[in-house]
C-alpha positions in Angstrom: -10.4 -53.4 -37.6 -8.1 -51.2 -39.6 -4.4 -51.1 -38.8 -3.7 -52.7 -35.3 -1.5 -49.8 -34.3 -3.2 -47.1 -36.4 -4.9 -45.4 -33.4 -1.4 -44.8 -32.0 0.3 -43.8 -35.2 -2.3 -41.5 -36.8 -3.9 -38.4 -35.3 -7.5 -37.6 -35.9 -7.8 -35.4 -39.1 -10.6 -33.7 -40.9 -10.7 -31.9 -44.2 -9.5 -28.3 -44.1 -12.2 -25.6 -44.4 -12.2 -22.7 -46.8 -11.2 -19.5 -45.0 -14.2 -17.8 -43.4 -13.5 -14.5 -45.2 -13.7 -16.4 -48.5 -16.6 -18.8 -47.9 -19.0 -16.1 -46.6 -18.9 -14.6 -50.1 -20.7 -17.6 -51.7 -23.1 -20.5 -51.0 -20.7 -23.3 -51.9 -19.8 -26.1 -49.3 -17.2 -25.0 -46.9 -15.1 -28.2 -46.7 -12.1 -28.7 -49.0 -11.3 -32.0 -50.7 -9.8 -34.7 -48.4 -7.0 -36.8 -50.0 -7.7 -40.5 -50.4 -4.6 -41.4 -48.4 -5.7 -39.3 -45.5 -9.1 -41.0 -45.5 -7.5 -44.4 -45.5 -5.3 -43.5 -42.5 -8.4 -42.3 -40.6 -10.0 -45.7 -41.3 -6.8 -47.3 -39.9 -7.4 -45.6 -36.6 -10.5 -47.9 -35.9 -9.5 -50.3 -33.2 -10.2 -54.0 -32.5 -12.4 -52.8 -29.5 -14.3 -56.0 -28.9 -17.7 -54.4 -28.4 -18.1 -51.6 -31.1 -20.3 -49.2 -29.3 -20.4 -47.0 -32.3 -23.1 -49.3 -33.5 -25.3 -48.4 -30.6 -24.5 -44.7 -31.0 -25.8 -44.8 -34.6 -29.6 -44.9 -35.0 -29.1 -46.8 -38.2 -26.8 -49.4 -36.6 -24.2 -48.7 -39.3 -21.5 -51.4 -39.6 -18.8 -48.9 -38.9 -15.7 -51.0 -38.1 -16.3 -53.1 -41.2 -16.3 -50.3 -43.6 -13.5 -48.5 -41.8 -11.3 -51.6 -42.2 -12.3 -51.9 -45.9 -11.4 -48.2 -46.5 -8.0 -48.6 -44.8 -7.3 -51.6 -47.1 -8.4 -49.6 -50.2 -11.4 -51.8 -50.9 -13.8 -48.9 -51.5 -16.5 -50.7 -53.5 -16.8 -53.3 -50.7 -16.9 -50.5 -48.2 -19.8 -48.9 -50.1 -21.8 -52.1 -50.1 -21.3 -52.5 -46.4 -22.4 -48.8 -45.8 -25.4 -49.0 -48.2 -26.6 -52.2 -46.4 -27.8 -50.0 -43.5 -27.8 -46.4 -44.8 -29.6 -45.4 -48.0 -28.1 -41.9 -48.2 -24.5 -41.7 -46.7 -23.8 -38.7 -48.8 -26.5 -36.8 -46.8 -25.5 -38.1 -43.3 -21.8 -37.7 -44.1 -22.4 -34.0 -44.5 -25.2 -33.3 -42.0 -25.2 -35.8 -39.1 -23.9 -34.6 -35.7 -22.2 -38.0 -35.5 -23.5 -39.7 -32.3 -21.5 -42.7 -33.4 -18.3 -40.7 -32.8 -19.3 -39.8 -29.2 -19.8 -43.5 -28.7 -16.5 -44.5 -30.2 -14.3 -46.5 -27.8 -11.2 -44.6 -28.9 -13.0 -41.5 -27.8 -12.8 -42.4 -24.1 -9.4 -41.0 -23.8 -8.3 -40.0 -27.4 -10.0 -38.1 -30.3 -12.6 -40.4 -31.8 -12.4 -42.0 -35.2 -13.6 -39.6 -38.0 -16.5 -41.9 -38.8 -18.8 -39.2 -40.4 -16.1 -38.0 -42.8 -15.1 -41.6 -43.8 -18.8 -42.2 -44.5 -19.0 -39.2 -46.8 -15.9 -40.1 -48.7 -17.1 -43.7 -49.3 -20.3 -42.3 -50.9 -18.4 -39.8 -53.0 -16.0 -42.5 -54.2 -19.1 -44.6 -55.1 -20.6 -41.9 -57.3 -17.2 -41.0 -58.8 -16.5 -44.6 -59.8 -20.0 -45.3 -61.0 -20.7 -47.9 -58.4 -23.9 -46.2 -57.3 -26.3 -46.9 -60.0 -30.0 -47.8 -60.4 -30.9 -51.2 -59.0 -34.6 -51.8 -59.9 -36.3 -54.8 -58.5 -36.5 -57.9 -60.6 -40.2 -58.4 -60.1 -43.2 -56.3 -58.9 -45.7 -57.3 -56.3 -48.6 -55.5 -57.7 -49.0 -53.4 -54.5 -49.1 -49.6 -54.7 -47.9 -47.4 -51.9 -48.0 -43.7 -51.5 -45.3 -41.9 -49.5 -46.3 -38.4 -48.4 -43.2 -36.2 -47.8 -39.8 -36.3 -49.5 -37.4 -35.7 -46.7 -34.9 -38.3 -45.6 -37.6 -40.5 -43.9 -39.9 -40.4 -47.0 -37.1 -41.1 -49.5 -35.6 -43.9 -47.4 -39.0 -45.5 -47.0 -39.7 -45.2 -50.7 -36.4 -46.7 -51.7 -36.8 -49.7 -49.4 -40.4 -50.4 -50.5 -39.3 -50.2 -54.1 -36.6 -52.7 -53.4 -39.2 -55.0 -52.1 -41.0 -54.8 -55.5 -43.8 -52.5 -54.6 -44.9 -49.6 -56.9 -44.1 -46.4 -55.0 -45.2 -42.8 -55.6 -43.7 -40.0 -53.5 -45.8 -36.9 -53.0 -44.2 -33.6 -52.1 -46.1 -30.3 -51.7 -43.0 -28.1 -52.6 -42.0 -27.7 -56.2 -38.7 -29.6 -55.7 -37.9 -32.8 -53.8 -36.0 -33.1 -50.5 -38.0 -31.6 -47.7 -35.7 -29.9 -45.1 -32.7 -31.2 -47.0 -33.8 -28.9 -49.9 -35.4 -26.0 -48.1 -34.0 -26.0 -44.6 -30.3 -27.0 -44.9 -28.2 -24.1 -46.4 -26.2 -24.8 -49.5 -23.0 -24.1 -47.7 -23.6 -27.3 -45.7 -24.9 -29.3 -48.6 -25.3 -28.2 -52.2 -28.5 -29.3 -53.8 -26.9 -31.2 -56.6 -26.2 -33.8 -54.0 -29.9 -34.4 -53.6 -30.6 -34.3 -57.4 -27.9 -36.9 -58.0 -29.5 -39.4 -55.7 -33.0 -38.6 -56.9 -31.9 -39.5 -60.5 -30.9 -42.9 -59.2 -34.2 -43.5 -57.4 -36.3 -42.4 -60.3 -34.3 -44.8 -62.6 -35.2 -47.5 -60.1 -38.8 -47.0 -60.9 -40.0 -44.7 -58.0 -42.5 -42.0 -59.2 -41.8 -38.7 -57.6 -44.4 -36.0 -57.8 -43.5 -32.5 -56.6 -45.9 -29.6 -56.2 -48.7 -31.9 -55.0 -50.1 -30.8 -51.6 -51.7 -33.9 -50.0 -54.7 -32.7 -48.0 -55.4 -29.9 -50.5 -54.6 -31.0 -54.1 -55.5 -34.6 -53.3 -57.3 -35.7 -50.1 -56.3 -38.4 -47.7 -59.3 -40.5 -48.7 -58.3 -40.3 -52.3 -54.9 -41.8 -51.3 -56.3 -44.6 -49.2 -58.8 -45.6 -52.0 -56.1 -45.7 -54.7 -53.1 -47.2 -52.8 -52.7 -50.3 -50.8 -50.8 -48.4 -48.1 -50.1 -44.8 -47.3 -47.1 -43.7 -45.2 -46.9 -40.1 -43.9 -43.3 -38.8 -43.6 -44.3 -35.1 -43.4 -41.9 -34.1 -40.7 -42.4 -31.8 -37.7 -43.2 -28.5 -39.4 -44.9 -26.5 -36.8 -42.3 -24.0 -35.4 -42.2 -23.2 -31.7 -43.2 -19.5 -31.2 -42.2 -16.9 -28.7 -45.5 -15.2 -27.7 -44.2 -12.1 -25.9 -45.0 -8.4 -26.3 -44.0 -7.2 -29.7 -44.2 -10.5 -31.4 -46.2 -9.1 -34.3 -43.6 -6.4 -35.2 -42.2 -6.3 -38.7 -38.8 -7.9 -38.4 -39.5 -10.9 -36.2 -39.6 -14.2 -38.2 -39.4 -17.9 -37.9 -36.1 -19.3 -38.8 -37.5 -21.7 -41.5 -39.2 -18.8 -43.3 -35.8 -17.1 -43.5 -33.8 -20.2 -44.5 -36.4 -21.5 -47.0 -36.5 -18.2 -48.8 -32.7 -18.2 -49.2 -32.5 -21.7 -50.4 -35.1 -20.9 -53.0 -33.1 -17.8 -54.0 -30.0 -19.8 -54.4 -31.9 -22.5 -56.4 -33.4 -19.9 -58.7 -36.9 -20.5 -57.4 -39.7 -18.1 -56.6 -41.8 -18.4 -53.4 -45.2 -17.2 -52.2 -46.3 -13.6 -51.9 -44.5 -13.2 -48.6 -42.0 -10.3 -48.7 -38.3 -11.2 -48.7 -36.6 -11.6 -45.4 -33.0 -10.4 -45.7 -30.2 -9.7 -43.2 -28.2 -7.3 -45.3 -27.3 -4.2 -43.5 -29.1 -5.3 -40.3 -28.3 -6.1 -36.7 -29.5 -9.7 -36.5 -30.3 -11.7 -33.3 -30.9 -15.4 -33.6 -32.8 -16.9 -30.6 -32.0 -20.6 -30.3 -28.7 -22.3 -30.0 -29.2 -25.5 -32.1 -28.4 -26.4 -35.7 -31.2 -24.3 -37.1 -29.9 -21.3 -35.2 -26.4 -22.0 -36.5 -27.8 -22.1 -40.1 -29.4 -18.7 -39.6 -26.0 -17.3 -38.4 -24.2 -18.6 -41.5 -26.9 -17.4 -43.8 -27.1 -13.9 -42.1 -23.3 -13.5 -42.5 -23.5 -14.4 -46.2 -26.3 -12.0 -46.8 -24.2 -9.1 -45.3 -25.5 -8.6 -41.8 -23.9 -5.7 -39.8 -23.8 -7.9 -36.7 -25.0 -11.4 -35.7 -25.8 -12.3 -32.1 -27.0 -15.6 -30.8 -29.1 -16.2 -27.6 -29.6 -19.5 -25.9 -31.9 -20.1 -23.0 -29.9 -22.8 -21.4 -26.5 -22.4 -19.6 -23.3 -22.5 -21.5 -22.2 -26.1 -21.9 -18.8 -27.3 -20.9 -16.2 -28.1 -23.6 -15.5 -31.5 -22.1 -18.0 -34.3 -21.5 -20.2 -33.5 -18.4 -19.8 -35.9 -15.5 -23.5 -36.9 -15.6 -23.3 -37.9 -19.3 -20.6 -40.5 -19.3 -19.3 -42.4 -22.4 -20.9 -43.7 -24.6 -24.0 -41.4 -24.1 -24.5 -38.3 -26.2 -23.0 -35.4 -24.2 -24.4 -31.9 -24.1 -21.0 -30.2 -24.6 -20.2 -26.9 -26.3 -20.2 -27.2 -30.0 -18.8 -24.6 -32.4 -20.1 -24.9 -36.0 -18.6 -23.5 -39.2 -21.2 -20.7 -39.0 -20.1 -19.7 -35.5 -16.5 -19.5 -36.8 -17.6 -17.0 -39.5 -18.6 -14.5 -36.9 -21.2 -14.1 -34.1 -21.5 -13.2 -30.5 -23.0 -16.0 -28.4 -24.8 -15.6 -25.1 -26.3 -18.2 -22.8 -28.9 -18.2 -20.0 -30.8 -15.3 -21.6 -34.6 -15.0 -21.6 -36.1 -12.6 -24.2 -38.9 -10.7 -22.5 -40.1 -8.2 -25.1 -39.6 -7.1 -28.7 -39.3 -3.3 -29.0 -40.7 -1.5 -32.0 -41.2 1.9 -33.6 -43.9 2.6 -36.2 -44.6 -1.1 -36.3 -41.0 -2.1 -37.1 -38.6 -4.0 -34.8 -35.8 -1.8 -33.4 -34.6 -4.0 -30.5 -35.5 -6.4 -27.7 -35.3 -6.7 -24.0 -33.7 -9.7 -22.1 -33.0 -10.8 -18.6 -30.3 -13.2 -17.4 -31.3 -16.5 -15.9 -30.1 -18.7 -13.1 -30.7 -22.4 -13.4 -31.5 -24.0 -10.0 -31.0 -27.7 -9.7 -34.1 -29.8 -9.2 -34.8 -31.7 -6.0 -33.8 -35.4 -5.9 -32.1 -35.1 -9.3 -35.1 -33.6 -11.0 -35.1 -31.1 -13.8 -33.5 -27.8 -13.0 -35.8 -24.7 -13.0 -35.0 -21.2 -14.3 -35.1 -18.1 -12.2 -34.7 -14.5 -13.5 -31.8 -12.6 -12.0 -32.9 -9.3 -10.6 -31.2 -6.2 -12.0 -29.9 -8.0 -15.2 -32.4 -6.6 -17.7 -30.8 -5.3 -20.9 -31.9 -3.8 -24.2 -30.3 -4.9 -27.5 -30.5 -3.3 -30.9 -32.0 -5.5 -33.5 -33.5 -5.0 -37.0 -34.1 -8.7 -37.6 -34.9 -11.5 -35.1 -35.0 -15.1 -36.2 -36.8 -17.6 -34.0 -34.9 -21.0 -34.1 -36.7 -22.6 -31.1 -37.4 -26.0 -32.5 -40.6 -27.7 -33.8 -43.8 -29.0 -32.2 -45.0 -31.7 -34.6 -46.9 -32.1 -37.8 -49.6 -29.7 -39.0 -52.8 -31.0 -37.4 -55.2 -29.2 -39.9 -53.8 -31.1 -42.9 -54.1 -34.7 -44.1 -53.8 -35.7 -40.4 -57.3 -34.3 -39.8 -58.7 -35.6 -43.1 -57.7 -39.1 -42.1 -58.9 -38.7 -38.5 -55.5 -39.8 -37.1 -54.8 -39.8 -33.4 -52.0 -37.7 -32.0 -50.2 -38.0 -28.7 -49.8 -35.4 -25.9 -47.0 -33.8 -27.8 -48.9 -33.4 -31.0 -47.1 -36.2 -32.8 -48.9 -38.9 -34.8 -49.8 -41.7 -32.4 -48.5 -45.1 -33.5 -47.6 -48.4 -31.9 -44.1 -49.8 -32.2 -45.1 -51.0 -35.7 -45.5 -47.6 -37.3 -49.2 -48.1 -37.8 -51.4 -45.1 -37.1 -54.9 -45.2 -35.8 -56.3 -45.7 -39.3 -55.8 -49.1 -41.0 -53.4 -49.0 -43.9 -51.9 -45.6 -42.9 -48.4 -45.5 -41.4 -46.2 -42.7 -40.1 -42.4 -42.4 -39.9 -39.9 -39.7 -39.0 -40.3 -36.5 -37.1 -44.1 -36.4 -37.4 -44.1 -39.6 -35.3 -41.1 -39.3 -32.9 -40.8 -35.5 -32.8 -38.0 -33.3 -34.0 -34.8 -35.4 -34.4 -31.7 -36.2 -36.5 -31.4 -37.1 -40.1 -30.1 -40.5 -39.2 -33.2 -41.1 -37.1 -35.4 -40.1 -40.1 -33.6 -42.5 -42.4 -33.9 -45.3 -39.7 -37.6 -44.6 -39.2 -38.2 -44.7 -43.0 -36.4 -48.0 -43.3 -38.2 -49.6 -40.4 -41.6 -48.4 -41.5 -41.0 -49.8 -45.0 -40.2 -53.2 -43.4 -43.4 -53.2 -41.4 -45.5 -52.2 -44.4 -43.9 -54.9 -46.6 -44.6 -57.4 -43.8 -48.2 -56.3 -43.4 -48.9 -56.5 -47.2 -47.0 -59.7 -48.0 -47.0 -61.7 -44.8 -43.2 -62.0 -45.0 -40.4 -59.5 -45.6 -36.8 -59.7 -46.7 -36.1 -56.0 -45.9 -33.5 -55.7 -43.2 -34.1 -54.2 -39.7 -31.7 -51.9 -37.9 -28.1 -53.0 -38.3 -28.7 -55.9 -40.6 -27.1 -56.1 -44.0 -25.2 -58.5 -46.3 -21.5 -57.8 -45.8 -18.9 -58.3 -48.5 -16.7 -61.4 -47.8 -13.1 -60.8 -46.8 
């Protein structure tokens, strides 16, 4: 634990944010530096709680109390070793994870939880600052070659683990630059892209070959990969966006969120994109449909582009600010969450169903909605939605962004070439061992489990790597969830 009385002496504290009026003028990260002494105090709030349920809340099984204690004591390098033993990329999760570990924190039962995510980020940043994060290539090679398709967090974690086991790993990415959604989905104001490049430099120095601009399924076939590599692991994500097939969907001005976000990330990074016309919010009334993280990213991006107004619709009812009674600690609660993008300006509406997009001369000029009533299901079943008569309303809109989630991997790609089976949700079908229906081909991340969190992606990549190493070598030293060699006290 940290300081025995720390949770009573120190309040929960997070870094201050740049003022909204300032930060919407650029694409830099919104958080200000956090003093080292403040981070150590936050580590001191971690209690001797007996059963650290934060472990269970974290899909990676991070050894949270251990590195909290080490941070409080100023033993930063040891804290980094403990953190890296379960998490390949704490500089990513420390910026982007919604922190299910904090919702499972014992202190969070009746007090503000320990600032686990921020401590994680600060450990990683200290590691880079002090030069403790450096290439660690394997001492020997096994002679086995493995192809990793996709360079998001699942693919990169899988590649690093397999490389540590001594295999020769090549990562294929269809986009010009590496990172998947980290690069082209997450706005720079949440994570600047030098954070990715810094880690990639370490991985390449460890011997991992990374090939961008190679579209597996088009530039190289699935059969080519299986013939040249001892194993292939697909970490291609869930890239099929959920659509809203209502009247007016084909109007100019209705776009998928990822098309909008991807263009802006390329713009900030000085990249070009396909022949698709630019999607810009400047001078427009923007409506974002979807209340999750992707919708929030669209709000922050629209404000930075100079939107006249930004409005956010959510199909579900407005969550409560406190933990709902039917979602007790330590489960993840569906409570109201206000992001930095929301703080920068938007009007939020819940229980709204969009019925029709309205156009003029082929261009979007508005949309029509109706309010919903959510009726509890019988015997505790799922609630059903009913439209409220007389609540129809028209809204002015020049740009609508659909942030409705994702439906799984693209089925007409390498998935079809390899003849892989998919489940009823369109995800790649695997057993608990990450093996697909074709021998020697594995899957990990969102293309296997469906749209999920960055920590789940890293966890999936690590676990798949362990299974591949076991299958190829008969034994494995790669750790499973929550395992790792801790520094001695």
